[in-house]
C-alpha positions in Angstrom: -5.3 -5.5 5.5 -6.1 -6.9 9.2 -2.5 -6.7 10.9 -1.7 -3.2 10.0 -3.8 -2.6 13.0 -2.2 -2.8 16.7 -4.3 -5.1 19.0 -2.8 -6.3 21.9 -1.8 -9.7 20.4 -0.8 -8.6 17.5 1.0 -4.8 17.7 4.5 -6.2 17.8 4.5 -9.0 15.8 3.2 -6.5 12.7 5.3 -3.7 13.1 8.2 -5.4 11.1 5.4 -5.7 8.3 3.7 -1.7 8.4 5.8 -1.0 5.3 4.7 -3.6 2.8 1.4 -3.2 0.6 -0.5 -3.2 -3.0 -2.7 -3.9 -6.4 -5.2 -2.3 -8.7 -8.0 -2.9 -11.2 -10.0 -1.6 -14.0 -13.8 -1.6 -14.3 -16.6 -3.0 -16.7 -20.4 -2.3 -16.4 -23.8 -2.5 -18.5 -25.6 0.7 -19.7 -28.6 1.7 -19.0 -30.9 4.2 -19.5 -32.3 4.9 -15.9 -31.3 8.5 -15.9 -31.6 10.9 -18.7 -28.8 13.1 -17.2 -25.3 11.8 -18.8 -23.0 13.4 -16.1 -23.5 12.6 -12.5 -22.9 15.3 -10.1 -21.0 15.0 -7.5 -20.0 18.2 -4.4 -17.7 18.1 -1.8 -17.8 21.0 1.0 -14.7 21.5 2.2 -15.8 24.6 4.1 -18.6 23.2 5.7 -17.2 20.7 7.9 -18.8 19.4 11.1 -17.4 17.5 13.3 -14.7 16.2 11.1 -17.6 15.2 8.7 -17.9 16.6 4.8 -21.0 17.1 3.2 -22.0 15.3 0.0 -24.2 16.2 -2.3 -25.2 13.6 -5.4 -27.3 14.7 -8.4 -27.8 12.1 -10.8 -30.4 13.9 -13.3 -33.7 12.6 -13.5 -34.7 9.3 -13.2 -37.2 7.1 -15.4 -37.9 4.4 -12.7 -39.3 3.9 -9.6 -37.1 2.6 -7.5 -33.3 3.2 -7.7 -30.1 1.6 -5.7 -27.6 3.6 -4.7 -24.0 2.1 -3.0 -20.7 2.8 -1.5 -18.0 0.6 -2.5 -17.4 -2.6 0.3 -14.2 -3.6 -1.3 -11.6 -1.4 -3.2 -9.3 -2.2 -5.3 -5.5 -2.7 -4.3 -6.6 -3.5 -0.7 -7.8 -6.9 -0.1 -9.7 -6.7 2.6 -13.6 -5.3 3.2 -13.8 -2.0 4.2 -17.4 -1.3 4.2 -17.2 2.5 3.1 -21.0 2.8 3.5 -20.0 2.7 7.0 -19.0 6.7 7.3 -21.8 7.8 5.7 -24.1 9.8 7.8 -27.7 11.6 7.7 -28.2 10.4 4.3 -31.3 11.6 2.6 -32.8 11.5 -0.5 -34.6 14.8 -1.6 -37.2 15.5 -3.9 -37.6 18.1 -6.5 -40.3 19.6 -3.9 -37.6 19.6 -1.2 -39.1 16.5 0.6 -37.2 13.7 1.8 -38.5 10.5 0.0 -38.6 6.8 1.3 -35.8 4.9 1.5 -34.3 1.6 3.2 -31.4 0.9 4.3 -30.9 -2.4 2.5 -27.2 -3.1 4.2 -24.4 -0.9 5.3 -23.2 0.0 2.1 -26.7 0.0 0.3 -29.7 2.5 0.4 -32.9 1.9 -2.0 -34.7 5.0 -3.1 -38.5 5.0 -3.3 -40.5 7.1 -5.9 -37.0 7.5 -7.8 -38.9 9.6 -10.8 -39.1 12.4 -8.2 -35.2 12.2 -6.7 -33.6 15.3 -7.4 -30.5 15.1 -5.4 -28.9 12.5 -2.3 -27.7 14.8 1.0 -25.2 12.7 3.2 -22.1 13.9 5.0 -18.8 11.3 5.3 -17.2 10.8 8.2 -13.5 10.4 7.9 -11.3 7.4 9.2 -7.6 8.7 10.5 -8.4 9.7 13.5 -10.7 6.4 14.6 -8.3 4.1 13.9 -7.4 3.2 17.5 -10.8 3.3 18.6 -12.6 0.8 16.1 -11.5 -2.4 14.6 -11.4 -3.3 10.6 -10.8 0.2 9.7 -9.7 0.8 6.1 -6.1 0.9 5.7 -4.7 4.5 6.0 -3.8 5.1 2.4 -7.4 3.7 1.8 -8.8 6.4 4.1 -9.5 9.8 4.8 -8.8 12.8 6.8 -10.8 15.9 7.8 -8.9 18.7 9.4 -8.8 22.6 9.3 -5.3 22.5 7.5 -5.7 19.2 5.9 -7.5 17.0 3.6 -6.7 13.2 2.5 -9.7 12.5 -0.1 -10.0 9.1 -1.1 -13.0 9.5 -3.2 -14.3 6.0 -2.7 -14.8 6.9 0.7 -17.5 9.7 -0.8 -18.6 9.0 -3.3 -20.7 6.3 -4.8 -22.8 4.7 -7.5 -26.3 3.6 -8.7 -25.8 0.0 -9.8 -27.7 1.2 -12.9 -25.5 3.9 -13.8 -22.1 2.5 -13.2 -20.8 3.5 -16.8 -22.1 7.1 -16.2 -19.5 10.1 -16.3 -19.2 12.1 -13.3 -18.8 15.6 -13.0 -17.2 16.6 -9.5 -17.2 20.3 -8.0 -14.6 20.2 -4.9 -15.4 23.6 -2.9 -12.6 24.8 -0.9 -10.8 27.9 0.8 -8.6 29.9 -2.0 -5.3 29.4 0.3 -6.0 25.8 0.1 -3.4 23.9 -2.2 -4.8 21.3 -3.8 -3.2 18.2 -6.1 -4.7 15.1 -8.0 -4.1 13.4 -11.5 -8.0 13.6 -12.3 -8.9 15.6 -15.3 -9.6 19.9 -13.8 -11.8 21.2 -15.9 -12.4 24.6 -14.6 -11.9 26.5 -11.2 -13.5 29.5 -10.4 -15.0 31.6 -7.8 -18.4 31.1 -6.0 -21.1 33.1 -4.1 -19.7 32.3 -0.8 -15.8 33.3 -1.5 -14.7 30.2 -2.1 -12.7 28.4 -4.7 -15.1 25.6 -6.8 -12.6 23.2 -8.4 -14.6 21.1 -11.5 -13.2 17.9 -12.1 -14.5 15.2 -14.4 -14.5 11.4 -14.6 -15.1 9.6 -17.6 -17.2 6.7 -15.5 -16.8 5.6 -11.9 -13.9 3.7 -11.7 -12.0 6.8 -12.7 -13.7 8.6 -9.4 -12.0 5.8 -7.3 -8.9 5.4 -8.8 -7.9 9.3 -9.1 -7.5 10.4 -5.0 -7.0 14.4 -4.0 -5.4 16.0 -1.7 -6.3 19.8 -0.4 -5.2 21.8 2.2 -1.9 23.1 3.6 0.9 20.9 1.4 3.6 21.2 0.0 4.2 20.1 -3.6 6.9 20.0 -6.2 6.9 19.0 -9.8 9.4 17.6 -12.0 9.4 15.5 -15.5 10.9 12.2 -15.9 11.2 11.7 -19.5 7.4 12.5 -21.0 5.8 11.8 -17.5 5.3 14.6 -14.9 5.5 13.7 -11.4 4.0 15.6 -8.7 4.8 15.4 -5.1 2.3 16.6 -2.5 3.5 16.6 1.1 2.0 17.0 4.3 4.0 17.2 7.5 1.9 18.2 10.3 5.2 19.0 12.5 7.1 20.7 9.3 9.6 17.9 9.7 9.8 17.3 6.3 9.3 19.3 3.0 8.3 18.2 -1.0 11.9 20.0 -1.3 13.6 18.1 0.7 12.5 15.3 -0.4 12.3 15.6 -4.3 15.8 15.1 -4.9 15.3 11.4 -3.6 11.9 11.1 -5.6 13.5 12.3 -8.7 16.8 9.7 -8.5 14.3 7.1 -7.7 11.9 7.3 -10.3 14.6 8.2 -13.3 16.3 4.6 -12.0 12.8 3.3 -12.7 11.7 5.0 -16.2 15.7 3.4 -17.1 14.7 -0.2 -15.6 11.2 -0.1 -17.4 13.0 0.9 -20.5 10.0 1.9 -23.2 7.2 0.9 -21.0 5.0 3.3 -20.5 0.9 3.8 -19.3 0.7 7.5 -17.8 1.3 10.8 -18.6 1.5 12.2 -15.0 1.6 10.7 -12.0 0.9 11.8 -8.4 3.0 10.6 -4.9 0.7 11.9 -1.8 2.9 11.8 0.8 0.7 12.1 4.5 3.4 12.0 6.8 1.7 10.8 10.6 2.3 12.6 13.9 2.2 9.6 16.0 -0.5 10.7 17.8 -3.7 8.4 19.1 -6.0 10.1 16.7 -3.3 10.1 13.8 -3.1 7.2 11.2 -2.1 4.0 12.2 -1.1 1.8 9.6 2.3 2.4 7.6 2.6 2.0 3.9 0.8 2.6 0.7 -2.2 2.0 -1.8 -1.6 2.7 -5.6 -3.3 3.7 -8.5 -3.3 4.1 -12.1 -1.5 7.4 -12.1 -1.1 7.9 -8.8 -0.1 6.5 -4.8 -1.1 7.3 -1.8 1.9 6.9 1.0 1.6 7.3 4.7 4.7 7.4 6.8 5.6 8.9 10.2 6.8 12.4 10.5 9.3 11.2 13.0 11.0 9.4 10.7 14.7 10.7 10.4 15.5 12.7 6.5 17.3 9.0 5.8 14.4 6.9 7.2 12.0 8.7 5.3 14.1 8.5 1.9 14.8 5.3 2.0 11.1 4.3 3.2 9.8 6.1 0.1 12.4 4.6 -2.1 11.4 1.2 -1.0 7.4 1.9 -0.5 6.6 4.6 -3.9 9.2 2.1 -6.0 6.5 -0.6 -5.6 3.6 1.5 -6.0 5.3 3.3 -9.3 6.1 -0.6 -10.9 2.0 -1.8 -10.4 1.5 0.5 -13.7 3.7 -2.9 -15.2 1.0 -5.0 -13.2 -2.0 -5.2 -12.8 -2.7 -1.7 -14.2 -1.1 -2.9 -17.5 -1.1 -6.8 -17.4 -4.1 -7.9 -15.1 -7.1 -10.3 -15.7 -10.5 -10.2 -16.0 -11.2 -9.9 -12.5 -9.6 -7.2 -12.2 -10.5 -5.3 -15.0 -14.2 -6.1 -14.4 -13.8 -5.8 -10.7 -16.9 -5.7 -8.5 -17.1 -3.4 -5.6 -19.6 -5.2 -3.5 -19.0 -9.1 -4.4 -15.7 -9.2 -6.1 -14.1 -12.0 -7.7 -10.1 -12.2 -7.1 -7.7 -13.4 -9.7 -5.5 -16.2 -8.7 -1.9 -14.3 -9.5 -1.8 -12.5 -6.8 2.3 -13.9 -7.1 2.7 -11.6 -10.0 0.6 -8.2 -8.9 2.2 -7.8 -5.3 4.9 -10.3 -5.4 7.0 -9.7 -8.8 6.4 -5.8 -8.4 7.6 -6.0 -5.2 10.8 -8.4 -6.4 11.1 -5.2 -9.2 10.9 -2.7 -6.4 13.8 -4.4 -4.9 15.9 -5.7 -8.2 15.6 -2.5 -9.9 18.1 -0.9 -6.6 21.0 -2.9 -6.9 20.2 -3.2 -10.7 20.8 1.1 -11.2 23.2 0.9 -8.3 21.0 2.3 -5.9 22.2 0.1 -3.8 25.0 -2.7 -3.7 24.9 -6.2 -4.1 25.3 -7.3 -0.4 22.3 -4.8 0.3 20.0 -6.7 -2.1 21.5 -9.9 -0.8 20.2 -9.0 3.1 17.1 -7.6 1.5 16.5 -11.2 0.0 17.6 -13.1 3.6 15.0 -10.8 5.0 11.9 -11.7 2.6 13.0 -15.5 3.3 12.8 -15.0 7.2 10.0 -13.6 7.1 7.9 -15.7 4.7 8.6 -18.6 7.4 6.3 -16.8 9.4 3.3 -17.6 7.0 2.0 -21.4 5.7 4.6 -22.0 3.5 2.9 -25.3 1.7 -0.1 -23.2 0.9 -0.9 -22.6 -2.7 -0.5 -19.1 -3.4 -3.0 -19.4 -6.2 -5.3 -20.7 -4.2 -4.8 -17.6 -1.2 -5.3 -15.4 -4.2 -9.0 -16.8 -5.5 -9.8 -16.9 -1.6 -7.3 -13.9 -0.1 -11.0 -12.4 2.2 -11.0 -16.1 3.8 -9.6 -17.6 6.5 -6.9 -19.3 6.1 -5.9 -17.5 3.3 -6.5 -13.8 4.4 -3.8 -13.8 7.6 -1.3 -15.5 4.8 -2.0 -12.0 2.7 0.9 -10.4 3.6 3.5 -13.2 2.6 2.7 -11.7 -1.1 5.5 -9.3 -0.2 7.8 -12.1 0.8 7.4 -15.4 -0.7 5.5 -13.7 -3.7 8.6 -11.4 -4.4 11.0 -14.6 -3.9 8.5 -16.3 -6.4 9.8 -13.2 -8.8 13.3 -13.8 -8.4 13.1 -17.4 -8.8 11.7 -17.1 -12.2 14.2 -14.2 -13.1 16.9 -16.8 -12.1 15.4 -19.8 -14.1 14.9 -17.4 -17.3 18.0 -16.1 -17.0 20.2 -19.3 -16.9 17.9 -21.1 -19.6 18.5 -17.9 -22.0 22.0 -17.8 -21.1 21.8 -14.2 -19.4 20.0 -12.8 -22.5 16.1 -12.5 -20.8 14.7 -12.5 -17.5 11.2 -12.0 -16.0 11.2 -8.2 -16.7 11.5 -9.1 -20.1 8.5 -11.5 -19.8 6.6 -9.1 -18.3 7.0 -6.5 -21.7 6.1 -9.4 -23.8 2.6 -9.9 -21.9 2.3 -5.8 -21.7 2.8 -5.5 -25.8 0.1 -7.9 -26.1 -2.7 -7.1 -23.6 -2.6 -3.5 -21.9 -4.8 -1.1 -19.8 -7.9 -1.8 -22.2 -7.0 -5.7 -22.5 -7.2 -8.4 -19.8 -6.3 -11.8 -19.9 -8.3 -14.8 -19.2 -7.4 -15.8 -15.4 -7.0 -19.7 -16.0 -4.8 -19.0 -19.3 -2.2 -16.9 -17.8 0.3 -19.8 -16.9 0.2 -21.2 -20.2 0.8 -18.0 -22.2 3.7 -17.6 -20.1 5.0 -21.0 -20.2 4.7 -20.6 -23.8 6.7 -17.7 -24.1 9.5 -19.2 -21.8 11.0 -22.6 -20.9 9.5 -25.8 -19.8 11.5 -25.3 -16.2 8.7 -22.5 -15.9 6.2 -25.0 -15.9 7.3 -27.1 -13.7 8.0 -24.4 -11.2 4.3 -23.1 -11.5 2.9 -26.6 -11.1 5.4 -27.1 -7.7 5.7 -24.0 -6.3 3.0 -21.4 -7.2 -0.2 -24.0 -8.0 1.3 -26.4 -5.6 2.0 -27.1 -1.8 5.9 -28.0 -2.6 8.1 -25.0 -0.3 11.1 -23.7 -2.3 14.3 -24.7 -1.6 15.8 -21.6 -2.4 19.4 -22.9 -1.8 19.0 -24.4 -5.4 18.7 -20.9 -7.4 21.4 -19.5 -5.5 23.8 -21.7 -6.4 23.0 -21.4 -10.2 24.3 -18.0 -9.7 27.2 -18.7 -7.6 25.4 -18.1 -4.4 25.1 -19.9 -0.6 23.7 -19.2 2.3 25.8 -19.3 6.1 25.6 -18.4 9.2 27.2 -14.6 10.0 26.7 -11.2 11.5 24.3 -8.9 10.1 23.4 -5.5 11.1 19.7 -5.3 12.5 17.8 -2.1 14.1 16.9 -1.5 17.8 13.7 -3.8 18.0 14.3 -6.5 16.4 16.0 -9.7 15.9 16.6 -12.2 13.3 13.5 -14.2 14.6 11.3 -11.0 14.9 10.4 -8.1 17.7 12.5 -8.0 20.8 9.7 -6.5 22.9 6.2 -8.2 24.1 3.0 -7.2 25.6 2.2 -8.6 28.7 -0.3 -12.2 29.0 -2.0 -10.5 32.2 -1.4 -6.8 32.3 -1.1 -3.5 29.5 2.7 -3.6 30.1 5.2 -4.1 27.7 8.2 -6.2 28.1 11.5 -7.1 26.6 11.0 -10.6 24.8 13.9 -13.8 24.7 14.6 -12.1 21.5 16.2 -9.5 22.5 19.5 -12.0 23.3 20.1 -11.9 19.7 20.1 -8.0 19.2 24.1 -7.0 20.0 23.1 -3.3 21.2 21.0 -4.4 24.1 22.1 -7.6 24.9 25.5 -5.6 25.5 23.8 -3.4 27.8 22.5 -6.1 30.0 19.0 -6.0 29.4 17.3 -9.8 29.3 13.9 -11.4 28.9 11.2 -10.4 30.6 12.5 -6.9 31.3 9.7 -4.6 31.9 10.2 -1.4 29.7 9.5 1.6 31.6 9.6 4.7 29.5 12.3 5.8 26.3 13.5 9.4 26.3 11.0 10.2 29.4 7.9 9.3 27.7 6.3 6.1 29.7 5.6 3.1 27.7 2.3 1.9 27.8 0.1 -0.2 25.5 -1.6 2.6 24.2 1.5 4.4 23.0 3.3 1.5 22.1 2.4 1.9 18.3 4.2 5.3 17.7 6.9 4.7 20.1 8.0 1.5 18.5 7.5 3.4 14.8 10.0 5.9 16.5 12.8 3.2 17.2 12.3 2.4 14.0 13.9 4.7 12.4 16.6 4.9 15.4 20.2 6.0 14.0 23.8 5.0 15.4 24.8 8.4 17.5 21.3 9.2 18.6 21.4 10.1 22.6 18.1 8.1 24.3 17.6 7.4 27.7 16.4 3.7 28.5 14.4 3.1 31.7 13.8 -0.7 32.2 12.9 -2.7 35.3 14.0 -6.4 36.5 12.9 -7.7 40.2 10.9 -4.8 41.5 14.2 -2.3 40.9 14.7 0.4 37.9 17.7 0.3 35.5 18.4 3.1 33.1 20.2 2.7 29.7 21.6 6.5 29.2 24.1 6.4 26.0 25.0 6.8 22.5 23.5 3.9 20.0 25.9 1.8 17.9 24.8 -0.1 15.5 23.4 -3.3 16.4 24.1 -7.0 15.1 21.9 -9.7 15.0 23.1 -13.3 14.0 21.6 -15.1 11.5 21.8 -16.3 8.3 23.5 -14.5 5.4 23.7 -14.7 1.5 27.5 -14.6 0.3 29.0 -15.3 -3.1 30.8 -18.6 -3.0 34.4 -18.4 -3.0 34.6 -21.4 -5.7 32.2 -20.5 -8.2 32.5 -21.3 -11.9 33.2 -18.4 -14.7 29.5 -19.9 -15.9 27.8 -18.9 -12.6 29.5 -15.5 -12.2 28.2 -15.0 -15.8 24.8 -15.2 -14.4 25.1 -13.7 -11.5 26.0 -10.6 -13.4 23.3 -10.8 -15.6 21.1 -11.5 -13.1 21.8 -8.1 -10.9 22.8 -5.9 -14.0 21.5 -6.8 -17.4 
């Protein structure tokens, strides 16, 4: 996810995108009996950390061949970007039974070839974390796919710590994590045993059937706050790390519980897990804190990174939008998915054509269920849809979504990836409206996904090239036309045609906005020739700032007595994103060398933009279709 990082050129554009992300996969590998031992034993020592590096021990058992290859993932499911986790591995040493370092070669950044492997006893190395270097290096993994190693907290995405032998990827794994007794811990990975070791630490032993189960089950250890509850037959575990103790699991559990009960009711009989973990890491917005806010889903859990400075209301809203999206992934791609996902290759993956479904339809469900279950009103839902139309216009609207999906790591497709959360969701909306109008309101896209879920499931992938035909056979010829024109093809969607079917229309109006954007984007810009932040032309369409006399090219000096620089604008903008009416602010800016001050209480800001409204002359049939679309 390249755009999540705030370089000087993209820092202001990407903030509006930072709350949208996700997808996942399964795995197939051939069986080879190169090692006699069934379990690959992996050990992480959280009590012996030096320089933010965790010591790792890998014991594969005795090999029967002279040369073996050990690899760290180049790409992991759900990120759609190159992570190269091998670059965080330090002091790699294959050790013989005699305690000597065996000869090896580094084939590439993620690959080590070990010679004289019949003598290999174990592999030792250290793994450096990623959170505290996001501001220092380019292309660091997206924060929810990253790692953190500190005295009081450990974010352990295991694909960053444990690699695989090319010939043993189907072997089972035994993972032992040594930690202080006072650490709390959470993971959906099967916990086999707990015991005290000779160093006075707790050894937590976990079991994974294969490598996929290792990488699919992140962990959190340390000074955590944990709450558990049941949603029917699903155990939900909420683990929260708040560095400044601004938020607790207890303060958030009611929001999460209400949301997940609504989701479960929305999904109905669809179940694919008995336990679901939510790992919420709250960033304190410092330079060595995680910068990319969002989430990464797994079969039984999701890792979420948000800002500790968010208000309780802002954090609750973000959790609903983000965690709801991740939880809906249990439907697709965790249940309904193609062979590319089921047989994922962590080194040279191929990608499915159907990101519009894996991410777009899931994002649509994450918004639609909120109005369907009365978590938001219909006007707020219309605003969400209009925002997605607006944001989708930032991307190539004539790009084939299937082409983009298959080539998502390459340009020009990679820079259009985020459109899966905008236009992809709108594709889901259009299909929902088509199916509902064709079925006289009896069925929609959720019904279609349930049909596919019943036929396939977690262990049975579909053939990528046949999905459209399968969907068309279950629905209507109009769905085929839509796919050919707007998903496979390059014809932009005229959304008014679909709104008209349910008695809606788009008009000019006044809508609420926050304090960092207007209808055309952010109201700030980076200086062309200096490292300073200015108000941009969009400030004219933000009523709060315009009413206080701010204009294009005014230099932003400080906010609440904190000097604004290119280095700290990331955290400042995240903080401003959470501003709400009633807050006291003190903003100093400069025009023509003269400093000016705004010292006041925030009031709601508005912008002029297009809005979706219900037509006053809508027919009774269209009103029935609208009710079916929103509430059935």
